[in-house]
C-alpha positions, 0 to 999 in steps of 0.5 A, spaced: 800 780 342 796 773 342 799 767 346 796 760 347 799 754 351 797 748 354 800 744 360 798 737 364 798 736 371 797 730 375 792 735 379 788 741 378 793 743 382 799 741 379 796 744 372 794 751 375 802 751 378 803 749 371 800 755 367 803 760 372 810 758 371 808 758 363 806 765 364 812 767 368 816 765 363 812 769 358 812 775 361 820 775 361 820 776 354 812 780 354 812 785 360 804 786 358 804 779 359 803 781 367 797 785 365 793 779 363 797 773 368 792 775 374 786 775 370 788 769 366 789 765 372 783 767 375 779 764 370 782 758 369 782 757 377 774 758 376 774 754 369 777 747 372 773 748 380 768 743 378 772 738 375 774 732 379 781 730 381 784 726 376 785 719 377 791 715 377 791 713 370 789 720 367 792 727 367 788 734 367 790 739 361 789 746 362 789 749 355 790 758 356 789 763 350 789 771 350 791 777 348 792 783 351 793 791 349 795 797 352 795 803 347 801 807 351 795 809 355 793 804 360 789 797 357 784 797 352 782 791 351 783 784 354 780 777 352 782 769 355 779 763 354 781 757 357 780 750 357 780 743 361 780 735 360 781 730 364 785 724 358 787 717 360 795 717 361 798 716 355 801 708 355 
């Protein structure tokens, strides 16, 4: 079952923490998400790293999507996509 979510934060650390919390919520209803939580958050950290911190009138948005397959014999497939953008705060 694929997943996708978007979070925002005043800093890179806040956005990453929000993504971790989103994964924790997903794991409650989709336990298989525990398999791809680590790789997805590591990918998010790698993609967000080169960005500067947002200024006081901006936020950083982080989108993560992916899928994991386990056909009863262990991990069979895993994919992760990450996007990051810094945008002005909405009025």
